[in-house]
DRENPA-3360 file (N, C-alpha, C; in nm, 2 decimals, always signed):
BEGIN
1 = MAPVLDDE = +4.31/+9.48/+4.96/+4.31/+9.47/+5.10/+4.19/+9.39/+5.16 ~ +4.08/+9.38/+5.08/+3.97/+9.31/+5.13/+4.00/+9.17/+5.18 ~ +4.08/+9.09/+5.10/+4.12/+8.95/+5.16/+4.21/+8.96/+5.28 ~ +4.29/+9.06/+5.29/+4.38/+9.08/+5.41/+4.30/+9.11/+5.53 ~ +4.19/+9.19/+5.52/+4.11/+9.23/+5.63/+3.99/+9.14/+5.66 ~ +3.97/+9.04/+5.58/+3.85/+8.95/+5.59/+3.88/+8.84/+5.69 ~ +3.89/+8.88/+5.82/+3.93/+8.79/+5.92/+3.86/+8.83/+6.05 ~ +3.77/+8.75/+6.10/+3.70/+8.78/+6.23/+3.80/+8.80/+6.34;
9 = RLHEYTGG = +3.91/+8.74/+6.34/+4.01/+8.75/+6.46/+4.06/+8.89/+6.47 ~ +4.06/+8.97/+6.36/+4.11/+9.11/+6.37/+4.01/+9.20/+6.45 ~ +3.89/+9.15/+6.48/+3.79/+9.23/+6.55/+3.77/+9.18/+6.69 ~ +3.86/+9.10/+6.74/+3.84/+9.04/+6.87/+3.84/+9.16/+6.98 ~ +3.92/+9.26/+6.96/+3.93/+9.37/+7.06/+3.86/+9.49/+7.01 ~ +3.83/+9.50/+6.89/+3.77/+9.63/+6.84/+3.62/+9.62/+6.81 ~ +3.57/+9.49/+6.81/+3.43/+9.48/+6.78/+3.41/+9.48/+6.63 ~ +3.28/+9.47/+6.59/+3.25/+9.48/+6.45/+3.27/+9.35/+6.38;
17 = RPVTYAEL = +3.29/+9.36/+6.25/+3.31/+9.25/+6.16/+3.39/+9.29/+6.04 ~ +3.44/+9.19/+5.97/+3.51/+9.23/+5.85/+3.42/+9.30/+5.75 ~ +3.47/+9.40/+5.68/+3.38/+9.47/+5.58/+3.39/+9.39/+5.45 ~ +3.28/+9.41/+5.37/+3.28/+9.35/+5.24/+3.37/+9.43/+5.14 ~ +3.39/+9.38/+5.03/+3.47/+9.45/+4.93/+3.41/+9.59/+4.90 ~ +3.28/+9.59/+4.88/+3.21/+9.71/+4.85/+3.22/+9.81/+4.96 ~ +3.21/+9.77/+5.08/+3.22/+9.86/+5.20/+3.36/+9.92/+5.21 ~ +3.46/+9.83/+5.18/+3.60/+9.87/+5.19/+3.63/+9.97/+5.08;
25 = RARYDRQV = +3.57/+9.95/+4.96/+3.59/+10.04/+4.84/+3.53/+10.17/+4.88 ~ +3.41/+10.18/+4.94/+3.35/+10.30/+4.97/+3.43/+10.38/+5.08 ~ +3.48/+10.30/+5.17/+3.57/+10.37/+5.28/+3.69/+10.43/+5.21 ~ +3.76/+10.36/+5.13/+3.88/+10.41/+5.06/+3.84/+10.53/+4.97 ~ +3.73/+10.52/+4.91/+3.69/+10.64/+4.82/+3.67/+10.76/+4.91 ~ +3.62/+10.75/+5.03/+3.60/+10.86/+5.12/+3.74/+10.91/+5.17 ~ +3.83/+10.81/+5.21/+3.95/+10.84/+5.27/+4.05/+10.91/+5.17 ~ +4.04/+10.88/+5.05/+4.14/+10.93/+4.95/+4.13/+11.08/+4.94;
33 = TGHSPDGA = +4.02/+11.14/+4.98/+4.02/+11.29/+4.98/+4.12/+11.35/+5.08 ~ +4.16/+11.27/+5.18/+4.26/+11.32/+5.27/+4.21/+11.40/+5.39 ~ +4.08/+11.42/+5.40/+4.02/+11.49/+5.51/+3.87/+11.46/+5.53 ~ +3.83/+11.49/+5.65/+3.68/+11.46/+5.68/+3.60/+11.56/+5.60 ~ +3.47/+11.53/+5.59/+3.39/+11.62/+5.50/+3.38/+11.76/+5.55 ~ +3.40/+11.78/+5.68/+3.39/+11.92/+5.73/+3.53/+11.99/+5.74 ~ +3.64/+11.91/+5.70/+3.77/+11.96/+5.69/+3.84/+11.97/+5.83 ~ +3.78/+11.92/+5.93/+3.83/+11.94/+6.07/+3.94/+11.83/+6.10;
41 = HGWLNWIV = +3.94/+11.72/+6.02/+4.04/+11.62/+6.05/+4.11/+11.58/+5.92 ~ +4.24/+11.56/+5.92/+4.32/+11.51/+5.81/+4.33/+11.36/+5.82 ~ +4.32/+11.29/+5.71/+4.33/+11.15/+5.71/+4.45/+11.10/+5.63 ~ +4.54/+11.02/+5.69/+4.65/+10.96/+5.63/+4.64/+10.81/+5.64 ~ +4.66/+10.74/+5.53/+4.64/+10.60/+5.53/+4.75/+10.53/+5.45 ~ +4.81/+10.43/+5.50/+4.91/+10.36/+5.42/+4.89/+10.21/+5.43 ~ +4.92/+10.14/+5.32/+4.91/+9.99/+5.31/+5.05/+9.94/+5.36 ~ +5.05/+9.84/+5.44/+5.17/+9.78/+5.49/+5.20/+9.66/+5.39;
49 = RLRAAGTP = +5.31/+9.66/+5.33/+5.34/+9.56/+5.23/+5.48/+9.49/+5.27 ~ +5.49/+9.36/+5.23/+5.61/+9.29/+5.25/+5.71/+9.35/+5.15 ~ +5.83/+9.38/+5.19/+5.93/+9.45/+5.10/+5.96/+9.36/+4.98 ~ +5.99/+9.24/+5.00/+6.04/+9.15/+4.88/+5.93/+9.13/+4.78 ~ +5.81/+9.09/+4.83/+5.70/+9.05/+4.73/+5.60/+9.17/+4.70 ~ +5.59/+9.27/+4.79/+5.50/+9.37/+4.77/+5.36/+9.33/+4.81 ~ +5.34/+9.22/+4.87/+5.22/+9.17/+4.92/+5.16/+9.25/+5.03 ~ +5.04/+9.29/+5.03/+4.98/+9.37/+5.14/+4.96/+9.28/+5.26;
57 = VGAVQATL = +4.99/+9.33/+5.38/+4.97/+9.25/+5.50/+4.90/+9.33/+5.61 ~ +4.87/+9.45/+5.58/+4.80/+9.54/+5.68/+4.80/+9.68/+5.64 ~ +4.77/+9.76/+5.74/+4.76/+9.91/+5.72/+4.79/+9.99/+5.84 ~ +4.83/+10.11/+5.83/+4.85/+10.20/+5.94/+4.77/+10.33/+5.90 ~ +4.73/+10.40/+5.99/+4.65/+10.53/+5.96/+4.67/+10.63/+6.07 ~ +4.65/+10.75/+6.04/+4.66/+10.86/+6.13/+4.55/+10.96/+6.10 ~ +4.48/+11.00/+6.20/+4.38/+11.11/+6.19/+4.44/+11.23/+6.26 ~ +4.45/+11.34/+6.18/+4.52/+11.46/+6.23/+4.42/+11.56/+6.27;
65 = TRDGSRTM = +4.44/+11.63/+6.38/+4.36/+11.74/+6.43/+4.45/+11.85/+6.47 ~ +4.40/+11.97/+6.49/+4.47/+12.09/+6.53/+4.41/+12.14/+6.66 ~ +4.49/+12.18/+6.75/+4.45/+12.24/+6.88/+4.53/+12.37/+6.88 ~ +4.47/+12.48/+6.83/+4.55/+12.60/+6.82/+4.66/+12.58/+6.72 ~ +4.79/+12.60/+6.77/+4.90/+12.58/+6.68/+4.96/+12.44/+6.68 ~ +4.90/+12.35/+6.77/+4.96/+12.22/+6.78/+4.88/+12.12/+6.69 ~ +4.96/+12.03/+6.62/+4.90/+11.93/+6.54/+4.91/+11.80/+6.62 ~ +4.80/+11.73/+6.62/+4.80/+11.60/+6.70/+4.75/+11.49/+6.60;
73 = ADVAWVIA = +4.80/+11.37/+6.63/+4.76/+11.25/+6.54/+4.71/+11.14/+6.63 ~ +4.60/+11.09/+6.60/+4.55/+10.96/+6.66/+4.58/+10.85/+6.56 ~ +4.66/+10.76/+6.60/+4.71/+10.65/+6.51/+4.65/+10.52/+6.54 ~ +4.65/+10.43/+6.43/+4.60/+10.30/+6.45/+4.68/+10.21/+6.35 ~ +4.68/+10.08/+6.38/+4.75/+9.98/+6.29/+4.68/+9.85/+6.29 ~ +4.68/+9.78/+6.19/+4.63/+9.64/+6.18/+4.72/+9.56/+6.09 ~ +4.75/+9.44/+6.13/+4.83/+9.35/+6.06/+4.75/+9.22/+6.05 ~ +4.74/+9.16/+5.93/+4.66/+9.04/+5.90/+4.71/+8.93/+6.00;
81 = SAHQRRGY = +4.61/+8.85/+6.05/+4.65/+8.74/+6.15/+4.76/+8.65/+6.10 ~ +4.76/+8.62/+5.98/+4.87/+8.53/+5.92/+5.01/+8.59/+5.93 ~ +5.01/+8.72/+5.94/+5.14/+8.79/+5.94/+5.18/+8.85/+6.07 ~ +5.10/+8.83/+6.18/+5.13/+8.88/+6.31/+5.25/+8.81/+6.37 ~ +5.31/+8.88/+6.47/+5.42/+8.83/+6.55/+5.55/+8.82/+6.47 ~ +5.56/+8.91/+6.38/+5.68/+8.92/+6.29/+5.74/+9.06/+6.30 ~ +5.68/+9.15/+6.38/+5.73/+9.28/+6.39/+5.68/+9.38/+6.29 ~ +5.59/+9.34/+6.20/+5.54/+9.43/+6.09/+5.47/+9.55/+6.15;
89 = GREAAGAM = +5.38/+9.52/+6.25/+5.31/+9.63/+6.31/+5.40/+9.73/+6.38 ~ +5.49/+9.68/+6.45/+5.59/+9.77/+6.52/+5.67/+9.85/+6.42 ~ +5.72/+9.79/+6.31/+5.80/+9.86/+6.21/+5.71/+9.96/+6.14 ~ +5.60/+9.92/+6.09/+5.51/+10.01/+6.01/+5.46/+10.13/+6.10 ~ +5.41/+10.10/+6.22/+5.37/+10.21/+6.31/+5.48/+10.30/+6.35 ~ +5.60/+10.24/+6.37/+5.72/+10.32/+6.40/+5.76/+10.41/+6.29 ~ +5.75/+10.36/+6.17/+5.79/+10.45/+6.05/+5.68/+10.56/+6.04 ~ +5.56/+10.53/+6.06/+5.45/+10.63/+6.04/+5.47/+10.74/+6.15;
97 = VGWLREQG = +5.49/+10.70/+6.28/+5.50/+10.80/+6.38/+5.63/+10.88/+6.37 ~ +5.73/+10.82/+6.32/+5.86/+10.89/+6.30/+5.83/+11.00/+6.19 ~ +5.77/+10.96/+6.08/+5.74/+11.05/+5.97/+5.65/+11.17/+6.02 ~ +5.54/+11.13/+6.10/+5.45/+11.23/+6.16/+5.53/+11.33/+6.24 ~ +5.62/+11.29/+6.32/+5.69/+11.38/+6.41/+5.78/+11.47/+6.32 ~ +5.84/+11.41/+6.21/+5.92/+11.50/+6.12/+5.83/+11.61/+6.06 ~ +5.70/+11.58/+6.04/+5.61/+11.68/+5.98/+5.56/+11.78/+6.09 ~ +5.60/+11.77/+6.21/+5.56/+11.86/+6.32/+5.45/+11.82/+6.41;
105 = VELVTAHI = +5.41/+11.69/+6.40/+5.31/+11.64/+6.49/+5.37/+11.64/+6.63 ~ +5.30/+11.70/+6.72/+5.35/+11.71/+6.86/+5.30/+11.61/+6.96 ~ +5.17/+11.57/+6.94/+5.11/+11.47/+7.02/+5.06/+11.35/+6.94 ~ +5.10/+11.23/+6.98/+5.05/+11.11/+6.91/+4.97/+11.03/+7.02 ~ +4.85/+10.99/+6.98/+4.76/+10.90/+7.06/+4.72/+10.78/+6.99 ~ +4.68/+10.68/+7.07/+4.62/+10.56/+7.01/+4.52/+10.51/+7.12 ~ +4.42/+10.45/+7.07/+4.32/+10.39/+7.16/+4.32/+10.24/+7.15 ~ +4.35/+10.17/+7.26/+4.38/+10.03/+7.26/+4.30/+9.96/+7.37;
113 = HPEHTASI = +4.25/+9.84/+7.34/+4.18/+9.76/+7.43/+4.28/+9.72/+7.54 ~ +4.24/+9.72/+7.67/+4.34/+9.69/+7.77/+4.39/+9.55/+7.77 ~ +4.33/+9.46/+7.70/+4.38/+9.32/+7.69/+4.45/+9.29/+7.56 ~ +4.46/+9.39/+7.48/+4.53/+9.36/+7.35/+4.68/+9.38/+7.36 ~ +4.75/+9.28/+7.41/+4.89/+9.28/+7.45/+4.98/+9.32/+7.33 ~ +4.95/+9.27/+7.21/+5.03/+9.30/+7.09/+5.03/+9.45/+7.06 ~ +4.91/+9.51/+7.06/+4.90/+9.65/+7.03/+4.96/+9.74/+7.15 ~ +4.95/+9.69/+7.27/+5.01/+9.76/+7.38/+5.16/+9.76/+7.36;
121 = AVARHLGL = +5.22/+9.65/+7.32/+5.36/+9.64/+7.29/+5.41/+9.74/+7.18 ~ +5.32/+9.75/+7.08/+5.36/+9.85/+6.97/+5.35/+9.99/+7.03 ~ +5.25/+10.02/+7.11/+5.23/+10.15/+7.16/+5.36/+10.19/+7.25 ~ +5.40/+10.09/+7.33/+5.52/+10.12/+7.42/+5.64/+10.14/+7.33 ~ +5.65/+10.06/+7.22/+5.77/+10.08/+7.13/+5.76/+10.22/+7.07 ~ +5.64/+10.28/+7.05/+5.63/+10.41/+6.99/+5.66/+10.52/+7.10 ~ +5.68/+10.48/+7.22/+5.70/+10.58/+7.33/+5.57/+10.63/+7.39 ~ +5.46/+10.57/+7.36/+5.33/+10.61/+7.42/+5.32/+10.55/+7.56;
129 = AAGETRSD = +5.24/+10.62/+7.64/+5.21/+10.57/+7.78/+5.06/+10.56/+7.80 ~ +5.02/+10.46/+7.87/+4.87/+10.45/+7.90/+4.82/+10.56/+7.99 ~ +4.71/+10.61/+7.95/+4.65/+10.72/+8.03/+4.53/+10.66/+8.11 ~ +4.46/+10.75/+8.17/+4.34/+10.71/+8.25/+4.21/+10.72/+8.16 ~ +4.22/+10.79/+8.05/+4.10/+10.82/+7.97/+4.07/+10.69/+7.89 ~ +3.94/+10.66/+7.90/+3.88/+10.54/+7.83/+3.77/+10.58/+7.74 ~ +3.76/+10.52/+7.63/+3.65/+10.55/+7.53/+3.61/+10.41/+7.48 ~ +3.48/+10.37/+7.49/+3.43/+10.24/+7.44/+3.52/+10.13/+7.49;
137 = GEVRWGG = +3.56/+10.14/+7.62/+3.64/+10.03/+7.68/+3.79/+10.04/+7.64 ~ +3.83/+10.13/+7.56/+3.97/+10.13/+7.52/+4.05/+10.24/+7.60 ~ +4.17/+10.21/+7.62/+4.26/+10.31/+7.70/+4.33/+10.40/+7.60 ~ +4.33/+10.53/+7.63/+4.40/+10.63/+7.55/+4.55/+10.63/+7.58 ~ +4.63/+10.60/+7.49/+4.77/+10.60/+7.50/+4.82/+10.73/+7.44 ~ +4.92/+10.79/+7.50/+4.97/+10.92/+7.43/+5.12/+10.94/+7.46 ~ +5.17/+11.03/+7.38/+5.31/+11.07/+7.40/+5.36/+11.16/+7.29;
% end
């Protein structure tokens, strides 16, 4: 995944920079446990691959939390610049959210920069609506 994510353009709306191979390896080592160190959040991560070749083109992820008896998921997606505008983000995020709902997730949210039109289109496809809540300049979408 390091070569897929090694692209400054992927950080236009999220800030930061591409991570090094070592940083990505350390992140994946933490994430493979499936939960935050305190156990308060569940972590689900999938690599998005082209069906025919199996080549990785991005990732989708969900952070799960509980509010009483409700399970909620904050979701995100990223598709390599060279593979954008082909519907991969929409398809992968849609499959992830569909699966989450089958598992009993009641509320899905995503945090999206207000000028990131591609991610806004994916959020709308997922049935999410923009809310008033903002965090670090991003709009909270939910549904």
